[in-house]
N, CA and C atoms as an extended XYZ file, in Angstrom:
243
Properties=species:S:1:pos:R:3:atomname:S:1:resname:S:1:resid:I:1 pbc="F F F"
N       -12.153       -5.955       75.111 N   MET     1
C       -12.781       -4.754       74.837 CA  MET     1
C       -13.793       -5.016       73.741 C   MET     1
N       -14.987       -4.470       73.814 N   GLU     2
C       -16.098       -4.556       72.949 CA  GLU     2
C       -16.291       -3.317       72.186 C   GLU     2
N       -16.452       -3.587       70.884 N   ILE     3
C       -16.453       -2.241       70.071 CA  ILE     3
C       -17.920       -2.541       69.322 C   ILE     3
N       -18.764       -1.504       69.319 N   LYS     4
C       -20.191       -1.927       68.900 CA  LYS     4
C       -21.004       -0.618       68.499 C   LYS     4
N       -21.766       -0.719       67.600 N   VAL     5
C       -22.757        0.489       67.247 CA  VAL     5
C       -23.427        0.901       68.674 C   VAL     5
N       -23.335        2.049       69.068 N   ALA     6
C       -24.114        2.537       70.214 CA  ALA     6
C       -25.558        2.523       69.932 C   ALA     6
N       -26.353        2.411       71.184 N   GLN     7
C       -27.616        2.315       71.367 CA  GLN     7
C       -28.026        3.646       72.029 C   GLN     7
N       -29.402        3.996       71.954 N   PHE     8
C       -29.945        5.289       72.346 CA  PHE     8
C       -29.743        5.431       73.660 C   PHE     8
N       -29.719        4.446       74.289 N   ASP     9
C       -29.576        4.523       76.069 CA  ASP     9
C       -28.204        4.701       76.381 C   ASP     9
N       -27.395        4.608       75.421 N   GLU    10
C       -25.983        5.078       75.646 CA  GLU    10
C       -25.414        6.311       75.325 C   GLU    10
N       -26.217        7.176       74.547 N   ILE    11
C       -25.937        8.489       74.098 CA  ILE    11
C       -25.479        9.304       75.223 C   ILE    11
N       -26.137        9.613       76.294 N   ASP    12
C       -25.969       10.410       77.609 CA  ASP    12
C       -24.323       10.031       77.995 C   ASP    12
N       -24.009        8.759       78.078 N   THR    13
C       -22.663        8.293       78.500 CA  THR    13
C       -21.567        8.859       77.527 C   THR    13
N       -21.931        8.556       76.147 N   VAL    14
C       -20.945        9.023       75.220 CA  VAL    14
C       -20.805       10.621       75.453 C   VAL    14
N       -21.905       11.536       75.653 N   LEU    15
C       -21.891       12.903       75.380 CA  LEU    15
C       -21.090       13.260       76.877 C   LEU    15
N       -21.175       12.597       77.974 N   GLN    16
C       -20.570       12.984       79.092 CA  GLN    16
C       -18.747       12.756       78.919 C   GLN    16
N       -18.419       11.861       78.095 N   LEU    17
C       -17.138       11.231       77.781 CA  LEU    17
C       -16.774       12.472       76.871 C   LEU    17
N       -17.540       12.924       75.954 N   HIS    18
C       -17.189       13.941       74.891 CA  HIS    18
C       -16.868       15.306       75.684 C   HIS    18
N       -17.799       15.317       76.522 N   ALA    19
C       -17.752       16.964       77.334 CA  ALA    19
C       -16.345       16.875       78.128 C   ALA    19
N       -15.943       15.905       78.528 N   ARG    20
C       -14.835       15.798       79.207 CA  ARG    20
C       -13.588       16.324       78.575 C   ARG    20
N       -13.541       16.060       77.262 N   TYR    21
C       -12.335       16.250       76.335 CA  TYR    21
C       -12.608       17.401       75.473 C   TYR    21
N       -13.892       18.045       75.543 N   GLN    22
C       -14.174       19.117       74.501 CA  GLN    22
C       -13.500       20.543       75.058 C   GLN    22
N       -12.954       21.059       74.157 N   ILE    23
C       -12.112       22.241       74.333 CA  ILE    23
C       -12.447       23.381       75.242 C   ILE    23
N       -13.840       23.613       75.195 N   ASP    24
C       -14.398       24.620       76.129 CA  ASP    24
C       -14.439       24.159       77.481 C   ASP    24
N       -14.106       22.791       77.892 N   SER    25
C       -14.488       22.377       79.409 CA  SER    25
C       -13.139       21.829       80.029 C   SER    25
N       -11.977       22.135       79.210 N   ILE    26
C       -10.789       21.736       79.879 CA  ILE    26
C        -9.900       22.661       80.073 C   ILE    26
N        -8.999       22.535       81.096 N   ALA    27
C        -8.112       23.725       81.334 CA  ALA    27
C        -7.092       24.150       80.558 C   ALA    27
N        -6.653       25.252       80.283 N   GLU    28
C        -5.523       25.504       79.338 CA  GLU    28
C        -4.374       24.700       79.446 C   GLU    28
N        -3.758       24.400       80.471 N   GLU    29
C        -2.765       23.469       80.609 CA  GLU    29
C        -2.820       22.173       80.181 C   GLU    29
N        -4.085       21.903       80.231 N   ASP    30
C        -4.236       20.363       79.759 CA  ASP    30
C        -4.503       20.148       78.336 C   ASP    30
N        -4.758       21.292       77.671 N   LYS    31
C        -4.855       21.306       75.982 CA  LYS    31
C        -3.702       20.934       75.422 C   LYS    31
N        -2.717       20.739       75.802 N   ILE    32
C        -1.253       20.298       75.462 CA  ILE    32
C        -1.477       18.824       74.977 C   ILE    32
N        -2.280       17.895       76.064 N   ASP    33
C        -2.388       16.558       75.527 CA  ASP    33
C        -3.510       16.140       74.522 C   ASP    33
N        -4.247       17.315       73.969 N   GLY    34
C        -5.254       16.941       72.863 CA  GLY    34
C        -6.518       17.503       73.711 C   GLY    34
N        -7.494       17.649       72.730 N   PHE    35
C        -8.897       18.029       72.956 CA  PHE    35
C        -9.794       17.867       71.647 C   PHE    35
N       -10.950       17.843       71.869 N   VAL    36
C       -11.980       17.698       70.863 CA  VAL    36
C       -12.496       19.253       70.700 C   VAL    36
N       -12.671       19.639       69.148 N   THR    37
C       -13.060       20.599       69.030 CA  THR    37
C       -14.588       20.824       68.661 C   THR    37
N       -15.245       19.887       68.324 N   THR    38
C       -16.532       19.656       67.651 CA  THR    38
C       -17.474       19.700       68.902 C   THR    38
N       -18.339       20.386       69.039 N   SER    39
C       -19.653       20.085       70.228 CA  SER    39
C       -20.687       19.210       69.304 C   SER    39
N       -21.122       18.347       70.282 N   PHE    40
C       -22.191       17.371       69.594 CA  PHE    40
C       -23.409       17.436       70.793 C   PHE    40
N       -24.619       17.491       70.517 N   ILE    41
C       -25.804       17.472       71.219 CA  ILE    41
C       -26.447       16.074       70.914 C   ILE    41
N       -27.416       15.813       72.081 N   LYS    42
C       -28.205       14.608       71.941 CA  LYS    42
C       -29.033       14.469       70.925 C   LYS    42
N       -29.625       15.290       70.260 N   ASP    43
C       -30.359       15.021       69.263 CA  ASP    43
C       -29.544       14.901       68.033 C   ASP    43
N       -28.420       15.381       67.813 N   GLN    44
C       -27.647       14.910       66.651 CA  GLN    44
C       -26.998       13.531       66.741 C   GLN    44
N       -26.839       12.987       68.006 N   SER    45
C       -26.250       11.637       68.154 CA  SER    45
C       -27.223       10.796       67.883 C   SER    45
N       -28.705       11.047       68.254 N   THR    46
C       -29.839       10.204       68.112 CA  THR    46
C       -30.153       10.133       66.795 C   THR    46
N       -29.835       11.164       65.864 N   LYS    47
C       -30.267       11.209       64.461 CA  LYS    47
C       -29.182       10.478       63.638 C   LYS    47
N       -28.064       10.443       64.236 N   LEU    48
C       -26.881        9.676       63.689 CA  LEU    48
C       -26.960        8.234       63.803 C   LEU    48
N       -27.502        7.782       64.939 N   ILE    49
C       -27.610        6.308       65.050 CA  ILE    49
C       -29.062        6.078       64.367 C   ILE    49
N       -30.220        6.808       64.305 N   GLU    50
C       -31.256        6.439       63.483 CA  GLU    50
C       -30.889        6.438       61.973 C   GLU    50
N       -30.460        7.089       61.380 N   GLU    51
C       -30.230        7.256       59.884 CA  GLU    51
C       -28.864        6.545       59.265 C   GLU    51
N       -27.739        6.457       60.160 N   GLU    52
C       -26.824        5.959       59.685 CA  GLU    52
C       -25.898        4.946       60.543 C   GLU    52
N       -26.645        4.542       61.765 N   ASN    53
C       -25.854        3.593       62.582 CA  ASN    53
C       -24.314        4.104       62.825 C   ASN    53
N       -24.179        5.555       63.021 N   GLY    54
C       -23.124        6.083       62.909 CA  GLY    54
C       -22.379        6.442       64.213 C   GLY    54
N       -22.626        6.019       65.191 N   LEU    55
C       -22.115        6.192       66.594 CA  LEU    55
C       -21.643        4.960       67.007 C   LEU    55
N       -20.196        4.908       66.999 N   PHE    56
C       -19.653        3.577       67.583 CA  PHE    56
C       -18.895        4.059       68.857 C   PHE    56
N       -19.065        2.899       69.883 N   ILE    57
C       -18.461        3.185       71.068 CA  ILE    57
C       -17.548        1.773       71.305 C   ILE    57
N       -16.446        2.094       72.329 N   ALA    58
C       -15.743        1.018       72.752 CA  ALA    58
C       -15.836        0.879       74.235 C   ALA    58
N       -16.178       -0.254       74.860 N   LYS    59
C       -16.423       -0.464       76.284 CA  LYS    59
C       -15.544       -1.532       76.902 C   LYS    59
N       -14.940       -1.354       77.929 N   ILE    60
C       -13.990       -2.259       78.744 CA  ILE    60
C       -14.844       -2.216       79.915 C   ILE    60
N       -15.090       -3.716       80.618 N   THR    61
C       -15.883       -4.078       81.556 CA  THR    61
C       -17.300       -3.214       81.719 C   THR    61
N       -17.976       -2.936       80.606 N   GLY    62
C       -19.079       -2.390       80.707 CA  GLY    62
C       -18.951       -0.707       80.528 C   GLY    62
N       -17.720       -0.370       80.663 N   ARG    63
C       -17.699        1.010       80.755 CA  ARG    63
C       -17.267        1.687       79.442 C   ARG    63
N       -17.981        2.749       78.870 N   VAL    64
C       -17.667        3.316       77.657 CA  VAL    64
C       -16.299        4.256       77.728 C   VAL    64
N       -15.327        3.598       76.960 N   VAL    65
C       -13.925        4.379       77.200 CA  VAL    65
C       -13.569        5.151       76.076 C   VAL    65
N       -14.182        4.911       74.808 N   ALA    66
C       -14.022        5.636       73.611 CA  ALA    66
C       -15.283        5.634       72.547 C   ALA    66
N       -15.267        6.681       71.735 N   TYR    67
C       -16.388        6.616       70.763 CA  TYR    67
C       -15.751        7.209       69.489 C   TYR    67
N       -16.719        7.106       68.446 N   ALA    68
C       -16.394        7.592       67.024 CA  ALA    68
C       -17.710        8.007       66.343 C   ALA    68
N       -17.762        9.102       65.790 N   TRP    69
C       -18.889        9.539       65.063 CA  TRP    69
C       -18.471        9.316       63.693 C   TRP    69
N       -19.310        8.857       62.848 N   LEU    70
C       -19.079        8.349       61.610 CA  LEU    70
C       -19.933        8.952       60.800 C   LEU    70
N       -19.960        9.873       59.780 N   LEU    71
C       -21.003       10.564       58.979 CA  LEU    71
C       -20.754       10.161       57.448 C   LEU    71
N       -21.596        9.940       56.868 N   SER    72
C       -21.644        9.608       55.278 CA  SER    72
C       -21.597       10.643       54.645 C   SER    72
N       -21.320       10.788       53.263 N   GLY    73
C       -21.453       11.647       52.448 CA  GLY    73
C       -23.001       12.183       52.318 C   GLY    73
N       -23.752       11.638       52.800 N   ASN    74
C       -25.216       11.868       52.621 CA  ASN    74
C       -25.716       12.763       53.670 C   ASN    74
N       -24.740       13.104       54.596 N   SER    75
C       -25.199       14.021       55.510 CA  SER    75
C       -24.910       15.387       55.337 C   SER    75
N       -24.160       15.508       54.567 N   GLY    76
C       -23.848       16.969       54.052 CA  GLY    76
C       -22.724       17.806       54.587 C   GLY    76
N       -21.965       16.897       55.519 N   ARG    77
C       -21.226       17.382       56.496 CA  ARG    77
C       -19.934       16.564       56.571 C   ARG    77
N       -18.760       17.082       56.787 N   ILE    78
C       -17.527       16.225       57.023 CA  ILE    78
C       -17.009       16.321       58.547 C   ILE    78
N       -16.890       15.136       59.018 N   CYS    79
C       -16.358       14.976       60.389 CA  CYS    79
C       -15.382       14.200       60.630 C   CYS    79
N       -14.178       14.634       61.169 N   ARG    80
C       -13.197       13.833       61.158 CA  ARG    80
C       -12.855       13.651       62.960 C   ARG    80
N       -12.779       12.389       63.058 N   ILE    81
C       -12.862       11.859       64.506 CA  ILE    81
C       -11.335       11.546       64.782 C   ILE    81
């Protein structure tokens, strides 16, 4: 497994993975297994990489399998991943 700071060309892949588990896009019966409540858009992810190097991804055989958005106190927001 490779863990690294995401690059701009990986944002779309991360957002696709994120949408797959976002509360608005999963069936009610699947919510028992967990879900993501916060929505993120490409501009937010781009800014996070530019300003804080705060988007991390995990890859297995070149495929993004996990991610974490990490925001500093400077962003004015708190985000728990």
